[in-house]
All heavy atoms as an XYZ file, in Angstrom:
681
protein
N      57.013    108.353     88.056
C      57.904    107.229     88.170
C      58.864    107.447     89.341
O      59.308    108.559     89.572
C      58.734    107.087     86.907
C      58.037    106.544     85.723
S      59.273    105.614     84.898
C      58.452    104.205     84.421
N      59.158    106.386     89.997
C      60.115    106.460     91.091
C      61.522    106.210     90.566
O      61.791    105.203     89.938
C      59.792    105.407     92.164
C      58.513    105.735     92.891
O      58.058    106.868     92.861
N      57.939    104.740     93.533
N      62.380    107.166     90.839
C      63.780    106.998     90.444
C      64.473    106.114     91.468
O      64.188    106.198     92.668
C      64.460    108.353     90.377
N      65.345    105.244     91.006
C      66.052    104.392     91.969
C      66.958    105.235     92.873
O      67.556    106.215     92.438
C      66.868    103.450     91.090
C      66.970    104.125     89.773
C      65.750    104.993     89.640
N      67.024    104.853     94.118
C      67.858    105.572     95.079
C      69.299    105.112     94.894
O      69.582    103.916     94.909
C      67.385    105.304     96.516
C      65.971    105.833     96.687
C      68.335    105.941     97.509
C      65.352    105.502     98.022
N      70.182    106.068     94.694
C      71.597    105.752     94.503
C      72.338    105.954     95.816
O      72.161    106.950     96.496
C      72.186    106.642     93.421
C      71.580    106.363     92.066
C      72.005    107.347     91.021
N      73.455    107.330     90.850
C      74.110    108.255     90.164
N      73.475    109.255     89.614
N      75.403    108.176     90.043
N      73.169    104.987     96.159
C      73.985    105.081     97.361
C      75.361    105.614     96.999
O      75.867    105.360     95.906
C      74.166    103.713     98.002
C      73.011    103.229     98.796
C      73.398    101.951     99.522
O      74.019    101.085     98.952
N      73.025    101.869    100.783
N      75.970    106.309     97.941
C      77.349    106.724     97.760
C      78.257    105.524     98.022
O      78.082    104.812     99.008
C      77.700    107.870     98.730
O      76.793    108.952     98.502
C      79.115    108.346     98.510
N      79.201    105.327     97.141
C      80.117    104.201     97.268
C      80.949    104.328     98.544
O      81.585    105.366     98.770
C      81.052    104.151     96.057
O      82.105    103.254     96.275
N      80.953    103.296     99.374
C      81.784    103.354    100.591
C      83.272    103.491    100.275
O      84.006    104.157    101.011
C      81.504    102.017    101.279
C      80.216    101.543    100.726
C      80.121    102.093     99.339
N      83.704    102.908     99.167
C      85.113    103.037     98.786
C      85.465    104.484     98.425
O      86.585    104.930     98.665
C      85.433    102.106     97.613
C      85.591    100.640     97.952
C      85.709     99.809     96.682
C      86.794    100.423     98.846
N      84.511    105.203     97.850
C      84.756    106.610     97.517
C      84.926    107.434     98.788
O      85.799    108.305     98.865
C      83.612    107.151     96.677
N      84.114    107.140     99.787
C      84.228    107.854    101.065
C      85.564    107.529    101.729
O      86.265    108.415    102.224
C      83.047    107.500    101.981
C      81.736    107.986    101.354
C      83.227    108.100    103.370
C      80.494    107.480    102.037
N      85.945    106.246    101.713
C      87.228    105.839    102.296
C      88.375    106.520    101.566
O      89.348    106.982    102.192
C      87.373    104.305    102.256
C      88.789    103.875    102.608
C      86.375    103.651    103.187
N      88.273    106.623    100.256
C      89.325    107.277     99.478
C      89.490    108.743     99.875
O      90.611    109.220    100.069
C      89.001    107.174     97.990
O      89.959    107.868     97.226
N      88.384    109.445    100.012
C      88.467    110.858    100.384
C      89.014    111.028    101.800
O      89.893    111.860    102.035
C      87.098    111.523    100.268
C      87.060    113.006    100.626
C      87.960    113.808     99.704
C      85.640    113.523    100.565
N      88.527    110.233    102.737
C      89.004    110.335    104.118
C      90.487    109.984    104.202
O      91.271    110.667    104.868
C      88.158    109.439    105.048
C      88.770    109.350    106.429
C      86.725    109.966    105.134
N      90.896    108.932    103.492
C      92.307    108.549    103.502
C      93.167    109.614    102.832
O      94.302    109.861    103.252
C      92.490    107.206    102.812
N      92.644    110.250    101.800
C      93.379    111.337    101.152
C      93.606    112.505    102.097
O      94.685    113.106    102.117
N      92.613    112.820    102.894
C      92.770    113.887    103.891
C      93.764    113.452    104.970
O      94.618    114.228    105.390
C      91.403    114.259    104.495
C      90.519    114.901    103.419
C      91.565    115.191    105.690
C      89.071    115.066    103.809
N      93.658    112.198    105.400
C      94.615    111.686    106.394
C      96.029    111.653    105.831
O      96.998    111.787    106.575
C      94.203    110.286    106.862
C      93.018    110.210    107.792
C      92.656    108.764    108.074
C      93.298    110.945    109.087
N      96.154    111.465    104.517
C      97.460    111.475    103.877
C      98.153    112.819    103.969
O      99.373    112.903    103.895
N      97.385    113.870    104.148
C      97.968    115.208    104.301
C      98.133    115.603    105.767
O      98.735    116.627    106.052
C      97.072    116.242    103.609
C      97.262    116.244    102.135
C      96.593    115.486    101.224
C      98.198    117.018    101.400
N      97.059    115.749     99.969
C      98.036    116.682    100.047
C      99.157    117.968    101.748
C      98.800    117.265     99.034
C      99.909    118.541    100.739
C      99.741    118.198     99.405
N      97.580    114.800    106.681
C      97.618    115.202    108.084
C      98.297    114.160    108.965
O      99.455    114.320    109.321
C      96.196    115.468    108.609
O      95.392    114.309    108.394
C      95.549    116.657    107.912
N      97.619    113.091    109.315
C      98.103    112.173    110.344
C      98.891    110.980    109.818
O      99.803    110.503    110.486
C      96.921    111.650    111.172
C      96.121    112.707    111.926
C      94.914    112.074    112.592
C      96.988    113.399    112.946
N      98.517    110.454    108.661
C      99.138    109.237    108.123
C      99.652    109.500    106.705
O      99.054    109.057    105.724
C      98.116    108.093    108.088
C      97.468    107.722    109.409
C      96.293    106.786    109.172
C      98.489    107.078    110.318
N     100.771    110.176    106.570
C     101.199    110.625    105.239
C     101.341    109.505    104.204
O     100.732    109.579    103.147
C     102.534    111.309    105.485
C     102.557    111.636    106.912
C     101.677    110.643    107.605
N     102.104    108.484    104.477
C     102.343    107.464    103.461
C     101.150    106.517    103.357
O     100.608    106.303    102.268
C     103.634    106.678    103.775
C     103.852    105.569    102.778
C     104.823    107.614    103.807
N     100.732    105.969    104.470
C      99.648    104.991    104.469
C      98.345    105.597    103.946
O      97.645    104.994    103.119
C      99.449    104.423    105.878
C      98.368    103.363    106.029
C      98.738    102.121    105.235
C      98.163    103.019    107.485
N      98.009    106.783    104.407
C      96.778    107.432    103.966
C      96.772    107.705    102.472
O      95.755    107.501    101.794
N      97.910    108.120    101.935
C      97.985    108.420    100.506
C      97.849    107.166     99.661
O      97.157    107.159     98.646
C      99.305    109.122    100.193
O      99.380    110.328    100.903
N      98.510    106.097    100.075
C      98.416    104.839     99.320
C      96.989    104.298     99.366
O      96.445    103.865     98.342
C      99.435    103.811     99.859
C      99.200    102.441     99.256
C     100.858    104.283     99.593
N      96.369    104.329    100.534
C      94.993    103.852    100.662
C      94.050    104.710     99.814
O      93.133    104.193     99.168
C      94.554    103.829    102.144
C      93.061    103.587    102.280
C      95.341    102.782    102.903
N      94.282    106.019     99.791
C      93.437    106.914     98.995
C      93.514    106.574     97.514
O      92.489    106.537     96.821
C      93.846    108.363     99.225
N      94.715    106.303     97.029
C      94.881    105.982     95.610
C      94.231    104.636     95.271
O      93.480    104.521     94.302
C      96.378    105.992     95.236
C      96.606    105.415     93.859
C      96.934    107.407     95.326
N      94.495    103.634     96.084
C      93.943    102.302     95.805
C      92.421    102.325     95.886
O      91.721    101.863     94.966
C      94.534    101.257     96.776
C      93.817     99.931     96.653
C      96.026    101.089     96.529
N      91.885    102.865     96.961
C      90.426    102.898     97.125
C      89.763    103.804     96.083
O      88.649    103.531     95.640
C      90.057    103.359     98.526
S      90.370    102.108     99.766
N      90.434    104.870     95.686
C      89.882    105.752     94.668
C      89.712    105.049     93.336
O      88.681    105.169     92.675
N      90.733    104.289     92.934
C      90.617    103.544     91.679
C      89.554    102.456     91.776
O      88.771    102.268     90.839
C      91.968    102.931     91.300
C      92.915    103.927     90.710
N      92.704    104.547     89.498
C      94.094    104.420     91.173
C      93.696    105.368     89.239
N      94.560    105.314     90.246
N      89.518    101.750     92.905
C      88.500    100.713     93.087
C      87.097    101.313     93.076
O      86.164    100.741     92.492
C      88.738     99.950     94.384
C      89.967     99.040     94.426
C      90.166     98.479     95.828
C      89.838     97.932     93.413
N      86.928    102.449     93.724
C      85.607    103.094     93.788
C      85.151    103.550     92.413
O      83.984    103.347     92.044
C      85.658    104.279     94.750
N      86.049    104.154     91.650
C      85.652    104.624     90.318
C      85.267    103.460     89.419
O      84.311    103.557     88.649
C      86.755    105.463     89.700
C      86.931    106.777     90.481
C      87.789    107.755     89.774
N      86.948    108.408     88.764
C      87.455    109.030     87.715
N      88.739    109.083     87.519
N      86.655    109.614     86.851
N      85.994    102.352     89.523
C      85.641    101.170     88.727
C      84.286    100.612     89.161
O      83.458    100.235     88.325
C      86.725    100.112     88.860
N      84.068    100.573     90.464
C      82.801    100.076     91.011
C      81.629    100.955     90.561
O      80.570    100.454     90.188
C      82.909    100.054     92.536
C      81.693     99.572     93.264
C      81.867     99.656     94.771
O      82.189    100.759     95.278
O      81.681     98.619     95.413
N      81.831    102.258     90.566
C      80.777    103.193     90.165
C      80.495    103.071     88.662
O      79.345    103.118     88.234
C      81.155    104.636     90.556
C      81.156    104.770     92.080
C      80.213    105.644     89.927
C      81.830    106.025     92.591
N      81.537    102.880     87.860
C      81.332    102.705     86.421
C      80.583    101.414     86.107
O      79.839    101.360     85.130
C      82.683    102.702     85.695
C      83.179    104.073     85.394
C      84.350    104.035     84.441
N      85.316    105.018     84.920
C      86.479    104.741     85.463
N      86.883    103.501     85.582
N      87.270    105.696     85.879
N      80.807    100.362     86.909
C      80.123     99.091     86.676
C      78.631     99.163     87.000
O      77.836     98.460     86.385
C      80.776     97.975     87.503
C      82.022     97.403     86.885
C      82.438     96.115     87.562
N      82.634     96.258     88.997
C      83.786     96.564     89.583
N      84.853     96.769     88.849
N      83.872     96.661     90.893
N      78.263     99.958     87.982
C      76.838    100.043     88.340
C      76.438    101.498     88.605
O      76.199    101.894     89.744
C      76.548     99.174     89.556
O      77.391     99.516     90.618
N      76.343    102.302     87.546
C      76.006    103.721     87.729
C      74.570    103.965     88.167
O      74.255    105.046     88.650
C      76.268    104.324     86.353
C      76.124    103.195     85.404
C      76.561    101.971     86.153
N      73.696    102.965     88.013
C      72.298    103.147     88.417
C      72.139    103.081     89.932
O      71.204    103.647     90.482
C      71.393    102.075     87.788
C      71.303    102.112     86.294
C      72.491    101.416     85.628
O      73.215    100.657     86.264
N      72.703    101.717     84.359
N      73.053    102.385     90.603
C      72.891    102.186     92.053
C      73.948    102.917     92.885
O      73.750    103.092     94.072
C      72.949    100.694     92.401
O      74.191    100.155     91.956
C      71.807     99.943     91.740
N      75.069    103.320     92.273
C      76.144    103.944     93.048
C      76.486    105.319     92.507
O      76.427    105.578     91.304
C      77.405    103.070     93.018
C      77.355    101.773     93.797
C      78.618    100.972     93.560
C      77.163    102.029     95.273
N      76.881    106.188     93.420
C      77.394    107.502     93.065
C      78.612    107.779     93.926
O      78.997    106.971     94.764
C      76.334    108.586     93.260
C      75.857    108.738     94.683
C      74.733    109.754     94.809
O      74.205    110.185     93.778
O      74.401    110.097     95.938
N      79.249    108.907     93.732
C      80.408    109.258     94.527
C      81.682    109.350     93.719
O      82.781    109.309     94.272
N      81.546    109.479     92.396
C      82.729    109.567     91.547
C      83.571    110.790     91.900
O      84.805    110.727     91.881
C      82.319    109.611     90.081
C      83.490    109.389     89.150
O      84.180    108.366     89.320
O      83.715    110.226     88.261
N      82.934    111.876     92.262
C      83.671    113.083     92.651
C      84.461    112.889     93.931
O      85.580    113.376     94.056
N      83.869    112.165     94.875
C      84.589    111.872     96.125
C      85.815    111.013     95.843
O      86.903    111.253     96.392
C      83.673    111.145     97.108
C      82.426    111.880     97.600
C      81.597    110.962     98.474
C      82.817    113.125     98.345
N      85.631    110.001     95.001
C      86.746    109.123     94.661
C      87.836    109.893     93.924
O      89.036    109.708     94.187
C      86.259    107.960     93.812
N      87.431    110.777     93.025
C      88.395    111.576     92.279
C      89.163    112.522     93.208
O      90.383    112.684     93.073
C      87.694    112.356     91.175
C      88.582    113.150     90.238
C      89.535    112.221     89.505
C      87.726    113.923     89.249
N      88.474    113.121     94.154
C      89.144    113.994     95.120
C      90.151    113.204     95.959
O      91.264    113.674     96.216
C      88.115    114.665     96.022
N      89.772    111.997     96.384
C      90.703    111.145     97.123
C      91.921    110.786     96.291
O      93.051    110.785     96.775
N      91.690    110.477     95.013
C      92.806    110.171     94.114
C      93.751    111.360     93.967
O      94.979    111.204     94.033
C      92.278    109.783     92.729
C      91.814    108.360     92.548
C      91.103    108.197     91.215
C      92.986    107.411     92.629
N      93.195    112.524     93.773
C      94.026    113.722     93.598
C      94.829    114.002     94.860
O      96.036    114.261     94.795
C      93.151    114.932     93.198
C      92.605    114.721     91.784
C      93.928    116.235     93.298
C      91.539    115.711     91.383
N      94.176    113.945     96.007
C      94.893    114.179     97.269
C      95.991    113.137     97.483
O      97.106    113.471     97.895
C      93.915    114.157     98.443
C      92.978    115.338     98.579
C      91.938    115.072     99.663
C      93.745    116.603     98.871
N      95.682    111.880     97.198
C      96.655    110.814     97.386
C      97.852    110.955     96.464
O      99.006    110.857     96.892
N      97.590    111.174     95.176
C      98.692    111.298     94.222
C      99.540    112.546     94.486
O     100.766    112.508     94.365
C      98.163    111.329     92.786
C      97.946    109.952     92.186
C      96.740    109.609     91.608
C      98.952    108.996     92.190
C      96.529    108.357     91.049
C      98.759    107.746     91.637
C      97.554    107.439     91.070
O      97.360    106.196     90.521
N      98.901    113.654     94.856
C      99.672    114.865     95.165
C     100.574    114.663     96.374
O     101.740    115.076     96.372
C      98.737    116.049     95.409
C      98.211    116.759     94.182
C      97.238    117.861     94.583
C      99.342    117.345     93.374
N     100.063    114.026     97.404
C     100.871    113.783     98.597
C     102.039    112.858     98.273
O     103.170    113.097     98.715
C     100.007    113.193     99.713
N     101.782    111.805     97.495
C     102.865    110.891     97.121
C     103.914    111.588     96.261
O     105.122    111.391     96.451
C     102.303    109.676     96.389
C     101.518    108.681     97.236
C     100.878    107.620     96.358
C     102.415    108.041     98.279
N     103.462    112.427     95.324
C     104.408    113.153     94.470
C     105.268    114.115     95.293
O     106.484    114.215     95.074
C     103.652    113.914     93.384
N     104.657    114.802     96.242
C     105.433    115.717     97.081
C     106.424    114.970     97.967
O     107.528    115.457     98.222
C     104.504    116.581     97.926
C     103.757    117.669     97.150
C     102.807    118.417     98.071
C     104.725    118.630     96.506
N     106.035    113.770     98.425
C     106.973    112.962     99.217
C     108.174    112.548     98.381
O     109.314    112.615     98.848
C     106.268    111.721     99.769
C     105.392    111.978    100.955
S     104.687    110.441    101.541
C     102.969    110.786    101.300
N     107.923    112.133     97.155
C     109.021    111.733     96.271
C     109.927    112.925     95.990
O     111.163    112.806     96.032
C     108.471    111.120     94.963
C     109.562    110.957     93.922
C     107.807    109.786     95.253
N     109.340    114.083     95.709
C     110.147    115.287     95.467
C     110.962    115.676     96.689
O     112.114    116.098     96.570
C     109.247    116.445     95.037
C     108.682    116.356     93.627
C     107.723    117.513     93.370
C     109.792    116.339     92.607
N     110.393    115.530     97.870
C     111.126    115.854     99.095
C     112.305    114.903     99.289
O     113.408    115.328     99.662
C     110.192    115.796    100.301
N     112.088    113.623     99.010
C     113.173    112.652     99.150
C     114.280    112.936     98.142
O     115.470    112.895     98.481
C     112.620    111.214     99.008
C     111.765    110.884    100.228
C     113.741    110.200     98.836
C     110.973    109.607    100.109
N     113.922    113.262     96.909
C     114.920    113.605     95.897
C     115.692    114.850     96.313
O     116.922    114.909     96.195
C     114.243    113.798     94.519
C     115.187    114.440     93.525
C     113.744    112.464     94.000
N     114.996    115.857     96.834
C     115.661    117.085     97.278
C     116.629    116.801     98.427
O     117.736    117.356     98.468
C     114.626    118.126     97.695
N     116.245    115.931     99.335
C     117.128    115.586    100.455
C     118.384    114.884     99.947
O     119.505    115.217    100.358
C     116.373    114.714    101.485
C     115.351    115.570    102.222
C     117.336    114.053    102.463
C     114.366    114.777    103.066
N     118.213    113.926     99.031
C     119.373    113.235     98.472
C     120.271    114.190     97.701
O     121.502    114.114     97.800
C     118.941    112.078     97.566
C     118.640    110.818     98.311
C     117.350    110.313     98.341
C     119.642    110.135     98.988
C     117.064    109.149     99.033
C     119.371    108.974     99.682
C     118.079    108.471     99.706
N     119.682    115.093     96.931
C     120.490    116.056     96.198
C     121.244    116.988     97.138
O     122.423    117.299     96.918
C     119.616    116.866     95.235
C     119.097    116.119     94.014
C     118.141    117.012     93.222
C     120.240    115.654     93.135
N     120.582    117.424     98.200
C     121.234    118.320     99.151
C     122.412    117.638     99.827
O     123.522    118.161     99.861
C     120.229    118.806    100.196
C     120.867    119.637    101.272
C     121.231    120.956    101.034
C     121.127    119.099    102.523
C     121.832    121.716    102.015
C     121.721    119.844    103.507
C     122.074    121.165    103.264
N     122.163    116.445    100.391
C     123.232    115.781    101.114
C     124.297    115.224    100.174
O     125.469    115.141    100.542
C     122.669    114.687    102.031
C     122.015    115.254    103.252
C     120.648    115.158    103.434
C     122.760    115.922    104.210
C     120.049    115.693    104.559
C     122.167    116.466    105.333
C     120.802    116.354    105.504
N     123.902    114.848     98.947
C     124.895    114.430     97.963
C     125.783    115.583     97.559
O     127.009    115.442     97.448
N     125.204    116.744     97.360
C     125.991    117.932     97.056
C     126.875    118.343     98.212
O     128.019    118.751     98.033
N     126.334    118.215     99.419
C     127.115    118.530    100.611
C     128.317    117.595    100.745
O     129.428    118.036    101.028
C     126.225    118.428    101.837
C     126.781    118.938    103.177
C     127.108    120.416    103.072
C     125.800    118.689    104.276
N     128.109    116.312    100.459
C     129.203    115.340    100.513
C     130.235    115.644     99.434
O     131.442    115.524     99.675
C     128.659    113.931    100.345
N     129.793    116.053     98.252
C     130.733    116.397     97.179
C     131.559    117.616     97.535
O     132.774    117.652     97.301
C     129.961    116.624     95.877
N     130.938    118.616     98.144
C     131.673    119.828     98.545
C     132.715    119.478     99.601
O     133.849    119.934     99.562
C     130.690    120.909     99.058
C     131.407    122.036     99.761
C     129.851    121.431     97.913
N     132.328    118.633    100.559
C     133.272    118.230    101.615
C     134.415    117.428    100.999
O     135.593    117.620    101.366
C     132.540    117.443    102.711
C     131.607    118.382    103.476
C     133.521    116.755    103.649
C     130.683    117.680    104.446
N     134.096    116.517    100.069
C     135.144    115.699     99.449
C     136.098    116.546     98.621
O     137.314    116.303     98.611
C     134.518    114.620     98.583
N     135.588    117.542     97.917
C     136.426    118.375     97.080
C     137.245    119.377     97.897
O     138.285    119.848     97.439
C     135.579    119.115     96.045
C     134.964    118.224     94.970
C     134.050    119.051     94.073
C     136.044    117.535     94.164
N     136.792    119.714     99.087
C     137.530    120.672     99.909
C     138.701    120.024    100.625
O     139.539    120.714    101.176
C     136.597    121.364    100.894
O     136.193    120.432    101.884
N     138.758    118.695    100.633
C     139.905    117.996    101.212
C     139.761    117.655    102.673
O     140.719    117.240    103.310
N     138.618    117.762    103.247
C     138.452    117.439    104.670
C     137.999    116.050    104.858
O     137.276    115.373    104.519
C     137.469    118.405    105.357
C     138.069    119.759    105.544
N     137.652    120.834    104.813
C     139.062    120.208    106.328
C     138.333    121.906    105.174
N     139.223    121.536    106.105
């Protein structure tokens, strides 16, 4: 019997590439695209598992995208805490 040929989902490939770009050249845009395309790809693959593959690629893109976004949020919080603390120290010192 001939097994049907399964194609890799283009959205899964885009998700992985965007996830890598999210860590290198396009931090915010690449991460958001990786997350959106990763979810779309996984849904697409679940709807037609006989013709599409690439769930691992989509999952890797999702992980890279979410990790980059989480680190960006943590960095922004750390910056606000640092400068907020710095402003409080200056205000309390009387200058």
